[in-house]
Backbone as a chain_set.jsonl record, in Angstrom:
{"seq": "METKASSRFSGWTLEQALDSIVAQLKEGNAGHYTIGCLYNHIVDNKLAEEKGYESAQAYFSQHVQELSQSTLTRYGVVAREFTEEACRAHGVMKLHTLRAYANAADLQPTAGDPGLTPIDVPQEGEAVKQKPFTECSLEELRQAVKHKRKPSQATMPATDAARVQFMRDCFSRHFAKGARVELKTSVQRGKTHLTIQGVPLEDVERLMEALLEGFQPQLVRSTG", "coords": {"N": [[-19.603, 82.637, -104.759], [-22.451, 81.316, -106.448], [-23.057, 81.83, -109.907], [-25.804, 83.793, -110.952], [-26.868, 85.042, -113.107], [-29.119, 85.452, -115.825], [-29.487, 83.435, -118.799], [-31.076, 84.033, -120.834], [-30.753, 85.916, -122.776], [-29.075, 85.085, -124.698], [-27.559, 85.245, -127.814], [-28.612, 87.703, -128.477], [-28.282, 90.848, -130.132], [-26.092, 93.738, -130.003], [-27.582, 96.058, -130.404], [-30.197, 95.2, -129.827], [-29.934, 94.591, -127.118], [-29.343, 97.124, -126.087], [-31.723, 98.555, -126.647], [-33.495, 97.179, -124.974], [-32.391, 97.706, -122.462], [-32.834, 100.471, -122.224], [-35.619, 100.442, -122.153], [-36.025, 99.092, -119.771], [-35.361, 100.865, -117.807], [-37.488, 102.061, -116.567], [-38.612, 100.195, -114.916], [-38.068, 99.712, -112.225], [-36.755, 97.772, -109.43], [-36.842, 95.168, -110.563], [-36.308, 95.796, -113.185], [-33.725, 96.751, -112.9], [-32.31, 94.423, -112.351], [-32.599, 93.047, -114.79], [-31.291, 94.835, -116.479], [-28.725, 94.517, -115.465], [-28.223, 91.852, -116.249], [-28.262, 92.152, -119.043], [-26.17, 93.953, -119.385], [-24.03, 92.35, -118.531], [-24.181, 90.43, -120.546], [-23.432, 91.919, -122.792], [-20.826, 92.688, -122.072], [-19.526, 90.195, -121.562], [-19.624, 88.947, -124.045], [-18.293, 90.674, -125.64], [-19.597, 92.527, -127.32], [-19.683, 95.273, -127.83], [-17.044, 95.828, -128.566], [-16.929, 94.406, -130.936], [-18.321, 96.068, -132.583], [-16.625, 98.118, -132.997], [-16.048, 99.762, -130.856], [-13.986, 100.906, -128.162], [-14.356, 99.687, -125.704], [-16.884, 98.093, -123.626], [-17.571, 99.919, -121.683], [-16.953, 102.361, -122.892], [-18.848, 102.353, -124.896], [-21.301, 102.41, -123.449], [-21.052, 104.871, -122.172], [-21.603, 106.613, -124.192], [-24.146, 105.923, -125.115], [-25.936, 105.28, -123.058], [-26.538, 107.362, -121.065], [-28.002, 107.835, -118.833], [-27.276, 106.135, -116.839], [-24.584, 105.658, -114.664], [-21.186, 104.397, -114.934], [-20.413, 103.063, -112.625], [-22.886, 102.354, -111.557], [-23.911, 100.61, -113.522], [-22.009, 98.566, -113.354], [-22.507, 97.703, -110.753], [-25.15, 96.729, -111.011], [-24.61, 94.624, -112.754], [-22.963, 92.925, -111.209], [-24.736, 92.152, -109.148], [-26.681, 90.839, -110.686], [-25.246, 88.628, -111.542], [-24.911, 87.161, -109.219], [-27.208, 86.896, -107.685], [-30.748, 86.079, -107.586], [-33.499, 87.019, -109.766], [-35.846, 87.255, -108.296], [-34.887, 87.768, -105.724], [-33.766, 90.25, -106.15], [-36.036, 91.773, -106.736], [-37.26, 91.688, -104.243], [-35.415, 92.809, -102.412], [-33.793, 94.776, -103.569], [-31.191, 96.353, -105.539], [-29.098, 97.84, -104.293], [-29.042, 96.992, -101.58], [-28.5, 94.258, -101.919], [-26.047, 94.363, -103.191], [-24.507, 95.477, -101.175], [-24.783, 93.462, -99.309], [-23.282, 91.491, -100.555], [-20.715, 92.611, -100.288], [-20.533, 92.5, -97.513], [-20.65, 89.718, -97.092], [-18.235, 88.933, -98.244], [-16.42, 90.253, -96.562], [-17.03, 89.088, -94.116], [-16.596, 86.474, -94.619], [-18.618, 84.559, -95.345], [-21.417, 82.672, -96.679], [-24.19, 83.851, -98.379], [-27.627, 83.066, -97.605], [-28.997, 80.505, -99.564], [-30.943, 80.935, -102.563], [-33.43, 82.947, -101.582], [-31.855, 85.485, -99.956], [-32.699, 86.552, -97.584], [-32.67, 85.557, -94.928], [-30.058, 85.544, -94.184], [-27.629, 85.877, -91.67], [-26.701, 88.896, -90.104], [-24.221, 90.747, -88.514], [-24.813, 93.455, -86.768], [-23.358, 96.425, -85.772], [-23.638, 98.025, -82.58], [-24.045, 100.679, -80.15], [-20.995, 101.478, -78.5], [-19.113, 98.535, -78.012], [-20.883, 96.592, -78.616], [-22.705, 94.103, -80.496], [-25.406, 93.28, -82.573], [-27.184, 90.594, -83.832], [-28.976, 90.291, -86.809], [-31.45, 89.243, -89.212], [-30.799, 89.529, -92.713], [-32.967, 90.612, -94.201], [-34.227, 92.278, -92.381], [-32.565, 94.362, -91.985], [-31.604, 97.747, -92.414], [-30.339, 99.727, -95.178], [-28.313, 101.404, -94.277], [-27.61, 100.149, -91.876], [-26.521, 97.809, -92.913], [-24.308, 98.85, -94.258], [-22.827, 99.815, -92.089], [-22.336, 97.402, -90.856], [-20.667, 96.147, -92.705], [-18.487, 97.884, -92.612], [-17.738, 97.482, -89.97], [-16.928, 94.781, -90.016], [-14.747, 94.969, -91.669], [-13.033, 96.527, -90.26], [-9.896, 96.749, -88.736], [-9.054, 94.741, -86.006], [-7.87, 95.737, -83.002], [-7.708, 94.219, -80.755], [-6.992, 91.7, -81.529], [-4.376, 91.907, -82.167], [-1.148, 90.846, -81.408], [0.317, 91.369, -78.174], [3.03, 92.065, -78.067], [3.45, 93.009, -80.659], [1.706, 95.199, -80.679], [2.943, 96.876, -78.821], [5.333, 97.379, -80.135], [4.436, 98.692, -82.432], [3.368, 101.014, -81.29], [5.719, 102.155, -80.296], [7.024, 102.687, -82.711], [5.262, 104.569, -83.768], [5.679, 106.608, -81.951], [8.28, 107.237, -82.639], [7.864, 108.258, -85.218], [6.396, 110.552, -84.614], [8.324, 112.07, -83.423], [10.132, 112.552, -85.463], [8.754, 113.795, -87.511], [7.22, 116.909, -88.191], [4.708, 118.459, -86.118], [1.415, 118.225, -87.249], [2.0, 117.191, -89.688], [1.065, 115.005, -92.378], [1.707, 112.382, -92.302], [1.095, 108.981, -91.865], [0.913, 106.011, -89.915], [-0.483, 103.059, -90.392], [-2.237, 100.132, -89.277], [-3.053, 96.644, -89.674], [-4.507, 93.457, -89.009], [-3.981, 90.43, -90.373], [-4.744, 87.163, -90.922], [-3.47, 86.46, -88.559], [-1.106, 87.882, -88.624], [0.589, 90.965, -88.2], [0.26, 93.822, -90.147], [1.787, 96.644, -91.69], [1.103, 99.916, -92.919], [2.363, 102.691, -94.462], [1.707, 106.015, -95.117], [1.337, 109.155, -96.889], [3.814, 110.411, -96.951], [5.88, 112.989, -97.92], [7.924, 113.268, -100.859], [10.262, 114.654, -100.454], [10.779, 114.149, -97.834], [11.644, 111.571, -97.503], [14.124, 110.739, -96.555], [13.918, 111.483, -93.894], [11.909, 109.741, -93.135], [13.232, 107.267, -93.359], [15.056, 107.55, -91.298], [13.325, 107.605, -89.118], [12.297, 105.025, -89.23], [14.614, 103.526, -88.806], [15.212, 104.287, -86.222], [13.14, 103.047, -85.016], [14.042, 100.49, -84.837], [16.456, 100.569, -83.495], [18.073, 102.493, -80.909], [18.925, 105.891, -81.561], [20.323, 109.106, -82.479], [17.928, 111.698, -82.581], [16.474, 113.329, -85.258], [15.924, 116.811, -85.737], [12.654, 118.276, -85.868], [12.262, 120.611, -87.114]], "CA": [[-21.051, 82.592, -104.97], [-22.859, 80.759, -107.732], [-23.558, 82.823, -110.851], [-27.254, 83.755, -111.061], [-27.31, 85.806, -114.266], [-29.936, 84.701, -116.774], [-28.905, 83.212, -120.127], [-32.156, 84.172, -121.821], [-30.403, 86.899, -123.809], [-28.097, 84.487, -125.591], [-27.819, 85.518, -129.219], [-29.071, 89.072, -128.691], [-27.3, 91.779, -130.678], [-25.822, 94.931, -129.196], [-28.709, 96.979, -130.557], [-31.328, 94.645, -129.088], [-29.649, 94.74, -125.697], [-29.467, 98.545, -125.75], [-33.149, 98.904, -126.65], [-34.111, 96.599, -123.789], [-31.897, 98.446, -121.298], [-33.562, 101.742, -122.171], [-36.988, 100.138, -121.744], [-36.03, 98.607, -118.396], [-35.062, 101.954, -116.876], [-38.72, 102.453, -115.887], [-39.199, 99.021, -114.276], [-37.696, 99.545, -110.821], [-35.763, 96.761, -109.075], [-36.831, 94.091, -111.56], [-35.613, 96.343, -114.345], [-32.301, 96.835, -112.576], [-31.761, 93.078, -112.511], [-32.519, 92.753, -116.231], [-30.21, 95.668, -117.012], [-27.478, 93.852, -115.09], [-28.044, 90.687, -117.128], [-27.931, 92.64, -120.383], [-24.822, 94.516, -119.306], [-23.109, 91.211, -118.511], [-24.216, 89.82, -121.876], [-22.63, 92.763, -123.691], [-19.417, 92.625, -121.66], [-18.984, 88.839, -121.709], [-19.523, 88.581, -125.464], [-17.534, 91.728, -126.325], [-20.43, 93.033, -128.409], [-19.29, 96.651, -128.147], [-15.774, 95.784, -129.285], [-17.201, 93.926, -132.295], [-18.843, 97.211, -133.336], [-15.582, 99.121, -133.156], [-15.84, 100.562, -129.652], [-12.816, 100.498, -127.388], [-14.807, 98.808, -124.628], [-18.3, 98.238, -123.28], [-17.693, 101.159, -120.922], [-16.971, 103.469, -123.845], [-20.142, 102.285, -125.584], [-22.365, 102.865, -122.549], [-20.895, 106.299, -121.885], [-22.187, 107.351, -125.309], [-25.515, 105.544, -125.455], [-26.804, 105.134, -121.881], [-26.037, 108.395, -120.167], [-28.815, 107.867, -117.606], [-26.655, 105.262, -115.851], [-23.137, 105.782, -114.548], [-20.486, 103.127, -115.059], [-20.451, 102.369, -111.336], [-24.216, 101.776, -111.407], [-23.975, 99.465, -114.418], [-21.188, 97.504, -112.776], [-23.242, 97.202, -109.586], [-26.25, 95.907, -111.519], [-24.032, 93.411, -113.322], [-22.505, 92.067, -110.112], [-25.922, 91.588, -108.487], [-27.315, 89.893, -111.617], [-24.444, 87.403, -111.589], [-24.822, 86.434, -107.965], [-28.497, 86.737, -107.022], [-31.872, 85.807, -108.477], [-34.389, 88.146, -110.054], [-36.784, 87.364, -107.179], [-34.181, 88.43, -104.62], [-33.613, 91.657, -106.524], [-37.35, 92.394, -106.562], [-37.583, 91.773, -102.822], [-34.475, 93.555, -101.579], [-33.18, 95.895, -104.267], [-29.791, 96.183, -105.938], [-28.146, 98.417, -103.349], [-28.905, 96.135, -100.404], [-27.839, 93.021, -102.316], [-24.636, 94.673, -103.464], [-23.878, 95.66, -99.872], [-24.721, 92.117, -98.726], [-22.127, 90.823, -101.161], [-19.521, 93.149, -99.63], [-20.518, 91.961, -96.151], [-20.317, 88.3, -97.176], [-16.802, 88.834, -98.499], [-15.696, 90.695, -95.366], [-17.303, 88.159, -93.009], [-16.277, 85.125, -95.093], [-19.791, 83.7, -95.228], [-22.205, 82.459, -97.89], [-25.595, 84.225, -98.173], [-28.598, 81.98, -97.672], [-29.321, 80.179, -100.95], [-32.264, 81.38, -103.006], [-33.7, 84.254, -101.002], [-30.84, 85.693, -98.914], [-33.287, 87.335, -96.5], [-32.365, 85.019, -93.604], [-28.612, 85.617, -93.924], [-27.386, 86.612, -90.42], [-25.832, 90.068, -90.206], [-23.789, 91.312, -87.232], [-24.974, 94.904, -86.852], [-22.738, 97.069, -84.608], [-24.443, 98.921, -81.763], [-23.208, 101.624, -79.419], [-19.904, 100.817, -77.814], [-18.568, 97.368, -78.708], [-21.936, 95.593, -78.755], [-23.121, 93.686, -81.838], [-26.707, 92.614, -82.576], [-27.367, 89.814, -85.061], [-30.295, 90.443, -87.412], [-31.515, 88.701, -90.574], [-30.572, 90.531, -93.761], [-34.206, 91.262, -94.629], [-34.642, 93.259, -91.387], [-31.537, 95.397, -91.888], [-31.661, 98.883, -93.332], [-29.115, 99.866, -95.969], [-27.291, 102.015, -93.427], [-27.131, 99.11, -90.959], [-25.651, 96.921, -93.681], [-23.043, 99.554, -94.495], [-22.096, 99.828, -90.835], [-21.894, 96.03, -90.62], [-19.512, 95.936, -93.577], [-17.384, 98.67, -92.051], [-17.323, 96.825, -88.727], [-16.201, 93.56, -90.359], [-13.483, 95.317, -92.315], [-12.212, 97.295, -89.319], [-8.885, 95.932, -88.065], [-9.305, 94.58, -84.565], [-6.663, 95.884, -82.207], [-7.714, 93.191, -79.727], [-6.363, 90.502, -82.059], [-2.957, 92.15, -82.391], [-0.33, 90.378, -80.285], [0.745, 92.455, -77.285], [4.379, 92.506, -78.445], [3.306, 93.806, -81.874], [1.071, 96.466, -80.316], [3.952, 97.696, -78.165], [6.302, 97.806, -81.149], [3.765, 99.674, -83.283], [3.289, 102.264, -80.546], [7.067, 102.709, -80.274], [7.291, 103.247, -84.034], [4.468, 105.8, -83.89], [6.387, 107.628, -81.174], [9.425, 107.641, -83.46], [7.342, 109.097, -86.293], [5.991, 111.854, -84.077], [9.529, 112.836, -83.129], [10.863, 112.884, -86.689], [7.947, 114.62, -88.402], [6.653, 118.065, -87.508], [3.307, 118.379, -85.748], [0.564, 118.648, -88.358], [2.349, 116.429, -90.891], [0.021, 114.037, -92.717], [2.28, 111.043, -92.347], [0.323, 108.061, -91.042], [1.301, 104.611, -89.808], [-1.706, 102.3, -90.164], [-2.015, 98.714, -89.038], [-4.137, 95.686, -89.848], [-4.134, 92.09, -88.641], [-4.479, 89.51, -91.388], [-4.303, 85.778, -90.711], [-2.595, 86.388, -87.401], [0.101, 88.678, -88.798], [0.386, 92.41, -88.17], [0.763, 94.489, -91.35], [1.934, 98.091, -91.565], [0.976, 100.751, -94.113], [2.833, 104.057, -94.226], [1.219, 106.863, -96.199], [1.39, 110.602, -96.693], [5.186, 110.891, -96.798], [6.356, 113.762, -99.076], [9.164, 112.746, -101.426], [11.409, 115.356, -99.866], [10.976, 113.688, -96.464], [11.949, 110.146, -97.481], [15.272, 110.537, -95.669], [13.402, 111.566, -92.533], [11.185, 108.498, -92.92], [14.211, 106.21, -93.13], [15.615, 107.738, -89.96], [12.306, 107.21, -88.156], [12.235, 103.568, -89.249], [15.826, 103.012, -88.168], [15.07, 104.484, -84.779], [12.19, 102.044, -84.551], [14.754, 99.238, -84.637], [17.557, 100.744, -82.554], [18.191, 103.882, -80.456], [19.895, 106.735, -82.242], [20.01, 110.517, -82.327], [16.684, 112.069, -83.216], [16.6, 114.509, -86.103], [15.006, 117.886, -85.398], [11.485, 118.377, -86.731], [12.152, 121.973, -87.624]], "C": [[-21.372, 82.046, -106.36], [-23.399, 81.867, -108.628], [-25.056, 82.659, -111.057], [-27.773, 84.42, -112.338], [-28.044, 84.922, -115.268], [-29.23, 84.567, -118.114], [-29.944, 83.452, -121.218], [-31.844, 85.176, -122.919], [-29.35, 86.359, -124.778], [-28.497, 84.729, -127.044], [-28.305, 86.925, -129.504], [-27.933, 89.931, -129.246], [-27.106, 92.947, -129.722], [-27.003, 95.887, -129.243], [-29.936, 96.493, -129.785], [-31.137, 94.832, -127.587], [-29.812, 96.189, -125.259], [-30.926, 98.958, -125.678], [-33.833, 98.385, -125.387], [-33.659, 97.32, -122.525], [-32.654, 99.752, -121.128], [-34.99, 101.523, -121.683], [-37.057, 99.756, -120.271], [-35.769, 99.704, -117.367], [-36.285, 102.363, -116.063], [-39.31, 101.335, -115.031], [-38.761, 98.784, -112.834], [-36.673, 98.445, -110.604], [-35.682, 95.619, -110.078], [-36.114, 94.549, -112.818], [-34.116, 96.424, -114.113], [-31.629, 95.483, -112.763], [-31.577, 92.748, -113.989], [-31.421, 93.575, -116.887], [-28.857, 95.039, -116.684], [-27.186, 92.65, -115.966], [-27.615, 91.117, -118.527], [-26.527, 93.243, -120.428], [-23.788, 93.386, -119.317], [-23.03, 90.535, -119.875], [-23.337, 90.604, -122.857], [-21.145, 92.65, -123.368], [-18.818, 91.255, -121.958], [-18.754, 88.451, -123.172], [-18.823, 89.631, -126.319], [-18.301, 92.303, -127.519], [-20.052, 94.447, -128.805], [-17.999, 96.673, -128.953], [-15.972, 95.323, -130.732], [-17.723, 95.044, -133.19], [-17.841, 98.358, -133.437], [-15.358, 100.014, -131.956], [-14.645, 100.019, -128.868], [-13.193, 99.492, -126.306], [-16.301, 98.98, -124.427], [-18.53, 99.543, -122.527], [-17.774, 102.368, -121.842], [-18.314, 103.509, -124.584], [-21.26, 102.848, -124.699], [-22.255, 104.353, -122.241], [-21.499, 107.153, -122.991], [-23.69, 107.116, -125.464], [-26.464, 105.394, -124.262], [-26.324, 106.114, -120.816], [-26.845, 108.497, -118.879], [-28.18, 107.048, -116.48], [-25.144, 105.463, -115.843], [-22.492, 104.409, -114.691], [-20.518, 102.352, -113.745], [-21.803, 101.706, -111.111], [-24.362, 100.536, -112.285], [-23.182, 98.279, -113.863], [-21.893, 96.87, -111.587], [-24.391, 96.293, -110.018], [-25.728, 94.573, -112.044], [-23.593, 92.427, -112.255], [-23.692, 91.384, -109.442], [-26.598, 90.554, -109.386], [-26.544, 88.589, -111.699], [-24.642, 86.546, -110.345], [-26.149, 86.212, -107.24], [-29.596, 86.503, -108.061], [-32.685, 87.07, -108.719], [-35.374, 88.349, -108.906], [-36.145, 88.073, -105.994], [-34.025, 89.918, -104.893], [-34.931, 92.407, -106.364], [-37.637, 92.652, -105.078], [-36.698, 92.745, -102.058], [-33.824, 94.761, -102.257], [-31.693, 95.691, -104.501], [-28.827, 96.673, -104.873], [-27.943, 97.52, -102.134], [-28.197, 94.829, -100.755], [-26.353, 93.248, -102.594], [-23.873, 94.846, -102.157], [-23.779, 94.325, -99.136], [-23.524, 91.355, -99.271], [-20.829, 91.297, -100.504], [-19.393, 92.601, -98.206], [-20.101, 90.495, -96.167], [-18.827, 88.096, -97.409], [-15.998, 89.187, -97.254], [-15.835, 89.708, -94.218], [-16.975, 86.711, -93.357], [-17.444, 84.169, -94.854], [-20.511, 83.611, -96.565], [-23.638, 82.897, -97.605], [-26.519, 83.025, -98.315], [-29.014, 81.749, -99.123], [-30.736, 80.59, -101.295], [-32.526, 82.796, -102.546], [-32.724, 84.481, -99.854], [-31.381, 86.397, -97.678], [-32.931, 86.863, -95.114], [-30.874, 85.04, -93.277], [-28.349, 86.431, -92.663], [-26.359, 87.735, -90.614], [-25.497, 90.563, -88.799], [-23.793, 92.831, -87.344], [-24.362, 95.557, -85.623], [-23.699, 98.029, -83.917], [-23.518, 99.924, -81.083], [-22.157, 100.869, -78.616], [-19.356, 99.68, -78.647], [-19.63, 96.307, -78.975], [-22.271, 95.328, -80.218], [-24.453, 92.954, -81.713], [-26.868, 91.884, -83.904], [-28.816, 89.92, -85.538], [-30.29, 89.756, -88.774], [-31.394, 89.837, -91.585], [-31.841, 91.301, -94.109], [-34.674, 92.345, -93.654], [-33.645, 94.41, -91.239], [-31.809, 96.522, -92.874], [-30.361, 98.939, -94.117], [-27.995, 100.448, -95.121], [-26.737, 101.001, -92.427], [-26.192, 98.15, -91.676], [-24.29, 97.566, -93.937], [-22.193, 99.58, -93.229], [-21.559, 98.432, -90.5], [-20.667, 95.694, -91.467], [-18.29, 96.647, -93.004], [-16.833, 98.003, -90.799], [-16.509, 95.567, -89.019], [-14.833, 93.861, -90.954], [-12.519, 96.003, -91.365], [-11.183, 96.395, -88.665], [-9.156, 95.88, -86.566], [-7.998, 94.661, -83.792], [-6.563, 94.784, -81.154], [-7.007, 91.925, -80.206], [-4.871, 90.694, -82.321], [-2.164, 91.651, -81.183], [0.208, 91.556, -79.476], [2.122, 92.978, -77.667], [4.33, 93.373, -79.703], [2.722, 95.174, -81.558], [2.074, 97.412, -79.673], [4.958, 98.227, -79.18], [5.714, 98.867, -82.07], [3.692, 101.024, -82.579], [4.65, 102.948, -80.487], [7.405, 103.344, -81.62], [6.507, 104.526, -84.251], [5.127, 106.939, -83.112], [7.592, 108.148, -81.949], [8.979, 108.577, -84.575], [7.014, 110.479, -85.775], [7.202, 112.714, -83.749], [10.228, 113.314, -84.397], [10.076, 113.783, -87.641], [7.264, 115.718, -87.601], [5.177, 117.839, -87.188], [2.449, 118.938, -86.883], [0.901, 117.948, -89.66], [1.3, 115.351, -91.118], [0.534, 112.615, -92.825], [1.51, 110.146, -91.374], [0.936, 106.667, -91.078], [0.045, 103.825, -89.435], [-1.383, 100.824, -90.014], [-3.259, 97.895, -89.369], [-3.606, 94.311, -89.468], [-4.798, 91.141, -89.628], [-3.855, 88.137, -91.175], [-3.249, 85.681, -89.615], [-1.321, 87.194, -87.499], [-0.239, 90.16, -88.842], [1.053, 93.041, -89.387], [0.774, 95.996, -91.13], [1.748, 98.753, -92.926], [1.392, 102.169, -93.741], [2.377, 104.916, -95.394], [1.365, 108.336, -95.839], [2.785, 111.169, -96.537], [5.602, 111.684, -98.044], [7.69, 113.202, -99.571], [10.385, 113.384, -100.772], [11.708, 114.892, -98.441], [11.279, 112.193, -96.381], [13.129, 109.854, -96.553], [14.833, 110.564, -94.205], [12.639, 110.281, -92.166], [12.15, 107.364, -92.606], [14.813, 106.322, -91.733], [14.616, 107.301, -88.886], [12.211, 105.687, -88.074], [13.458, 102.947, -88.562], [15.752, 103.161, -86.663], [14.103, 103.46, -84.188], [12.842, 100.703, -84.277], [15.877, 99.363, -83.615], [17.647, 102.204, -82.143], [19.232, 104.627, -81.269], [19.484, 108.188, -82.045], [18.763, 110.844, -83.122], [16.872, 113.355, -83.995], [15.56, 115.535, -85.704], [13.856, 117.928, -86.37], [11.321, 119.759, -87.314], [12.418, 122.044, -89.107]], "O": [[-20.643, 82.292, -107.321], [-24.121, 82.747, -108.159], [-25.541, 81.555, -111.304], [-28.97, 84.371, -112.624], [-27.64, 83.788, -115.526], [-28.477, 85.449, -118.525], [-29.722, 83.118, -122.382], [-32.59, 85.279, -123.892], [-28.802, 87.11, -125.586], [-29.627, 84.452, -127.447], [-28.402, 87.311, -130.669], [-26.773, 89.758, -128.875], [-27.857, 93.118, -128.762], [-27.378, 96.462, -128.222], [-30.634, 97.292, -129.161], [-32.075, 95.19, -126.874], [-30.354, 96.459, -124.187], [-31.326, 99.644, -124.738], [-34.661, 99.08, -124.799], [-34.459, 97.525, -121.612], [-33.066, 100.1, -120.022], [-35.513, 102.313, -120.897], [-38.039, 100.062, -119.595], [-35.945, 99.478, -116.17], [-36.146, 102.947, -114.988], [-40.395, 101.499, -114.474], [-39.066, 97.73, -112.276], [-35.825, 98.196, -111.462], [-34.592, 95.152, -110.409], [-35.393, 93.773, -113.445], [-33.327, 96.192, -115.029], [-30.511, 95.403, -113.272], [-30.534, 92.234, -114.394], [-30.701, 93.077, -117.752], [-27.952, 95.027, -117.519], [-26.047, 92.44, -116.384], [-26.717, 90.521, -119.122], [-25.792, 93.057, -121.398], [-22.788, 93.462, -120.031], [-21.956, 90.12, -120.311], [-22.595, 90.019, -123.646], [-20.31, 92.532, -124.265], [-17.735, 91.158, -122.535], [-17.814, 87.724, -123.494], [-18.756, 89.515, -127.542], [-17.732, 92.534, -128.586], [-20.092, 94.792, -129.986], [-17.869, 97.44, -129.908], [-15.279, 95.783, -131.639], [-17.587, 94.98, -134.411], [-18.178, 99.443, -133.91], [-14.553, 100.943, -132.027], [-14.343, 98.826, -128.913], [-12.441, 98.559, -126.026], [-16.913, 99.892, -124.983], [-19.557, 100.198, -122.707], [-18.56, 103.286, -121.609], [-18.843, 104.586, -124.861], [-22.066, 103.662, -125.149], [-23.273, 105.023, -122.066], [-21.869, 108.302, -122.749], [-24.42, 108.009, -125.894], [-27.681, 105.384, -124.447], [-25.771, 105.714, -119.792], [-26.426, 109.167, -117.935], [-28.505, 107.241, -115.308], [-24.502, 105.439, -116.894], [-23.164, 103.383, -114.583], [-20.638, 101.127, -113.747], [-21.87, 100.619, -110.538], [-24.884, 99.517, -111.832], [-23.639, 97.137, -113.903], [-21.881, 95.65, -111.427], [-24.582, 95.215, -109.454], [-26.328, 93.524, -111.808], [-23.827, 91.225, -112.382], [-23.66, 90.178, -109.196], [-27.04, 89.51, -108.906], [-27.147, 87.536, -111.909], [-24.547, 85.321, -110.42], [-26.214, 85.432, -106.291], [-29.391, 86.706, -109.257], [-32.577, 88.053, -107.986], [-35.707, 89.487, -108.573], [-36.789, 88.887, -105.333], [-34.136, 90.743, -103.986], [-34.944, 93.55, -105.906], [-38.182, 93.692, -104.708], [-37.171, 93.434, -101.154], [-33.354, 95.672, -101.575], [-31.023, 94.961, -103.769], [-27.841, 95.999, -104.576], [-26.81, 97.306, -101.701], [-27.38, 94.342, -99.973], [-25.515, 92.41, -102.263], [-22.726, 94.414, -102.042], [-22.807, 94.079, -98.422], [-22.835, 90.654, -98.53], [-19.951, 90.49, -100.2], [-18.296, 92.278, -97.75], [-19.288, 90.073, -95.346], [-18.224, 87.188, -96.837], [-15.021, 88.515, -96.925], [-14.9, 89.505, -93.443], [-17.062, 85.826, -92.506], [-17.284, 83.112, -94.243], [-20.239, 84.393, -97.476], [-24.258, 82.373, -96.679], [-26.227, 82.085, -99.055], [-29.346, 82.7, -99.832], [-31.621, 80.596, -100.439], [-31.922, 83.742, -103.052], [-32.758, 83.742, -98.87], [-30.606, 86.8, -96.81], [-32.886, 87.674, -94.189], [-30.473, 84.597, -92.2], [-28.798, 87.574, -92.578], [-25.298, 87.538, -91.207], [-26.397, 90.774, -87.986], [-22.891, 93.421, -87.939], [-24.806, 95.272, -84.511], [-24.465, 98.745, -84.562], [-22.335, 100.003, -81.414], [-22.401, 99.768, -78.121], [-19.154, 99.831, -79.852], [-19.319, 95.239, -79.501], [-22.138, 96.208, -81.068], [-24.611, 92.099, -80.841], [-26.71, 92.477, -84.97], [-29.755, 89.674, -84.781], [-29.249, 89.689, -89.428], [-31.833, 90.96, -91.335], [-31.794, 92.517, -94.293], [-35.432, 93.235, -94.041], [-33.869, 95.329, -90.451], [-32.194, 96.285, -94.019], [-29.388, 98.274, -93.761], [-26.846, 100.025, -95.239], [-25.536, 100.988, -92.157], [-25.184, 97.724, -91.112], [-23.253, 96.91, -93.844], [-20.978, 99.39, -93.29], [-20.473, 98.293, -89.937], [-19.742, 95.033, -90.996], [-17.202, 96.076, -92.925], [-15.622, 97.962, -90.586], [-15.51, 95.308, -88.349], [-13.881, 93.103, -90.768], [-11.319, 96.059, -91.63], [-11.548, 95.371, -88.088], [-9.457, 96.903, -85.95], [-7.136, 93.789, -83.9], [-5.466, 94.45, -80.708], [-6.481, 91.162, -79.396], [-4.177, 89.737, -82.662], [-2.485, 92.004, -80.048], [0.516, 92.61, -80.031], [2.371, 94.182, -77.605], [5.069, 94.351, -79.815], [3.172, 96.188, -82.092], [2.062, 98.613, -79.945], [5.385, 99.379, -79.1], [6.395, 99.821, -82.447], [3.927, 102.062, -83.198], [4.739, 104.169, -80.612], [8.005, 104.418, -81.666], [7.017, 105.472, -84.852], [5.132, 108.087, -83.557], [7.893, 109.342, -81.923], [9.642, 109.578, -84.848], [7.322, 111.476, -86.428], [7.125, 113.942, -83.79], [10.851, 114.376, -84.396], [10.665, 114.458, -88.485], [6.792, 115.494, -86.486], [4.483, 117.114, -87.901], [2.739, 120.011, -87.412], [0.171, 118.09, -90.641], [0.712, 114.84, -90.165], [-0.138, 111.745, -93.38], [1.3, 110.504, -90.215], [1.412, 106.202, -92.114], [-0.436, 103.912, -88.305], [-0.39, 100.33, -90.549], [-4.378, 98.407, -89.342], [-2.412, 94.036, -89.59], [-6.024, 91.063, -89.704], [-2.638, 87.961, -91.235], [-2.277, 84.934, -89.722], [-0.525, 87.201, -86.561], [-1.233, 90.562, -89.446], [2.24, 92.834, -89.639], [-0.107, 96.551, -90.474], [2.178, 98.225, -93.951], [0.839, 102.769, -92.819], [2.638, 104.574, -96.548], [1.497, 108.711, -94.673], [2.944, 112.286, -96.046], [5.671, 111.107, -99.129], [8.493, 112.717, -98.774], [11.408, 112.731, -100.566], [12.767, 115.204, -97.896], [11.182, 111.606, -95.303], [13.134, 108.844, -95.848], [15.309, 109.778, -93.385], [12.718, 109.801, -91.035], [11.91, 106.584, -91.684], [15.051, 105.314, -91.067], [14.996, 106.706, -87.878], [12.064, 105.125, -86.989], [13.339, 101.966, -87.829], [16.175, 102.277, -85.918], [14.223, 103.06, -83.03], [12.278, 99.867, -83.571], [16.218, 98.39, -82.943], [17.329, 103.081, -82.946], [20.277, 104.081, -81.623], [18.414, 108.466, -81.504], [18.565, 110.321, -84.218], [17.366, 114.35, -83.464], [14.432, 115.175, -85.367], [14.031, 117.655, -87.558], [10.309, 120.037, -87.958], [12.365, 123.126, -89.693]]}, "num_chains": 1, "name": "protein.A"}
């Protein structure tokens, strides 16, 4: 995405930027955009570090306690990628969520006002309804992001799906019922990826046995 952050604060000192941020806290969405621009100005020019602070984050934690670091970062991201007019119309949260959706869906928001950007909103079952961004609620956008990020089992090759199920069966035999060991899958660029999590260090040997069984038959270790 093209950077949208304003350069009108070029040359501002750290103190000037802080005073303006405090003033903008009462200005709603337009204020949020300006705060994002000022935050980016401070970070990009290392103004806090020049004053002896470890980082911009350390500076803000002392001087702008009304805003969390996650909120400041969100404002900064939106200010870089969208216009002030878009922020006034849609708000920071919706634009930030749109950015996440655009990344997940590999699309470019409509230039200028992103209101016409098509969003695939999941419905009950497997149905999807396409709506323009401006007509989507924040919750619909969040669900759309989640839907785009969700690994699609339908795209997993049948041979991979069968092998994954066999490995899961091996895990269930080697680990006691109630164990938090999980075998998760995702399909990326046509390849099936595995993620194993929740294995206690003391059960690494059991994990290795489960994996070996997934490749060749062997005696199954008791789960007791």
